[in-house]
N, C-alpha and C positions, 0 to 999 in steps of 0.2 A: 221726860226723864226725871224731873224733880219729884213727881208723884211717886215714881218707883223708889227714889232715894228715901222719901219719907216712910213708905211702906217697909223698906229694908231696915231702916233704923228702928222703926217700931217693932219689927220682927226680932231684931237683936235684943231689944228690951224684954219682949215677951219670952224669948228663949232663955234669957238670963234668969227670969223669975219663975218660969213654969216648966217649959219643955226640956231645957238643958241638953240640946244636941251638942255634940262635940265640935270643937273649932274646925277640925278637918272636914266634918260633914257640912258645915256651913260654907266653908271655902269651896268644896266640891259643888255645892248648889250654886254658888256665885259663878264659878267657872262654867257650869252647865248652861247658864243663860247667855254666855258670850256669843254663840252663833247668831242670835237674833239680829244684832246690828249688821253683821256681815250679809245676812240674807236680805235684809231691808235695802241694801245698796242696789240689789238687782230686782227686787219685788216692790215696786213703787205703788202700793195700794194704801189708801189712808188708814184703814183699819189695822193693817199690818205695821204701818209706821208707828201708830200709837202703841201697839203691843210691843214692838221692838224697842222703842224708847223707854217704855215702862220697864221692860225686862233689863235693859241696859242700866237704868238707875237702881233697880232692885238688886241685880247681880253685883253691880259695882259696890253698892253700900254693904252687902253681905260680905263680899270678898275683902274689901279694904277695911271695913269695920272689924271683922274677925281678925284679919292680919295684924292690924295695929293694936287692938285691945285684948284679944283673947289668947294669943299665942304665948307660950311660956317665955319668961325673961332670961332664959339661959342662952348659951352659945348657939345651940340648935335653933332656938326660937328667933334669934337675931339673923342668922343665916337664912332661915326660911322667910322671914319678913323681907329682907333685902331681895331675895330671889323672886318672891311673889310680886313685889312692887316693880321690879325691873321687867318681869314678864307682863305685867299689866300695862306699863308704859309701852312696851313693844307691841302689844295687841292694839293699843290706841293708835300708835303710829301706823301700823299696818292697815287698820280700818280707814284711817284718814287718807292714806296713800291710795288705797283701792277706790275710795269714794271720789277722790280728785280725778283719778284716771277714768272713771266711768260716768262722770257728770255729763249730761247731754244738754248743754246750754245753746239754744238756737241763736243767741246773740253773739257768740264767739266768732270773730272774724267777719261779722256783718259790716258792710260798708254803707249802710243806710241810716246811720245815726245811732244813738244810744237809747235803748228802751228806758222810759216810755216816750221819749221825744225822738221818735223815728218814723220813717215812712209807713211802717206797719200800723201806726196809730194816727196817721194823718187825717183820716176821715173823722175819727172821734175828736181830734183836736179842733178841726174845722167846725164840727157841730157844737162843741163847747164854746168856741169863740162867737159863733153866730146866734146861738139860742140862749146862752146863759147870761145873766146880768153880772158882767165882770167889771172890776175897776179898770181904769185906763191903762195902768202899768201891766196888768195881767193880759189884757187884750193886745197891747203892743208886743208883749213877749211872744204870745201865741202867733200873732201875725208875722213876726220876724222868723219864727221857726218854720211856719208854713211857706213863707216866701223862699227860704233857703232850700226847701224840698222841691219847690216848683221851678227852681233854676233862675228865679228873678234875682235882681240885685238885693242883697241883704247884708246888713252889718253883723250878722250872726253866722257862725260856722259851726255846724254839728260835727263833732269828731268822735270816733270810736276810742275806746280805751287803748287799743293797739296803736292808733295814730298818735295819741298823747305820749305813750311810752316811747315810741320810735322817735318822735321829735325831741324828747328829753334826752334820749341816749345819743342822738346825733348832735346835741348841743344847740338846737334851735329853740329859741324862746318865743 
């Protein structure tokens, strides 16, 4: 995203010195890049994530930079500034809401610990404990975690985030 912001700010400077596109043309270009982050929520390919985040930064810097710096300082300009900024905030909230509703986190609701200290990584933790040259405290920590997964007596309890929140809401310390 920040790469796109830098390119967008550089584009504004180049535009001011040479091309001189109108403020409305730059704002339309900024708005035209708005669909990329929305598509990226559903299309999870690395190359498209990079493109979408760059487009987000570029479009945002064009839209906000133009809105704040290039619109006229009359009544119409201030109304347009306010409207565009509120629209931008609305788009951001909408995108974040859609993203939160579409996140597929396999650890949500899992009762097998909290990643990476969960049964899914148990074999890797055992390999690290047995093959790596660990200090005593780290070795004891991994041993306690592995014992808690194996059902042996352990002084360590692995809890999910849901369990922690449930205990706090029930008043259990």
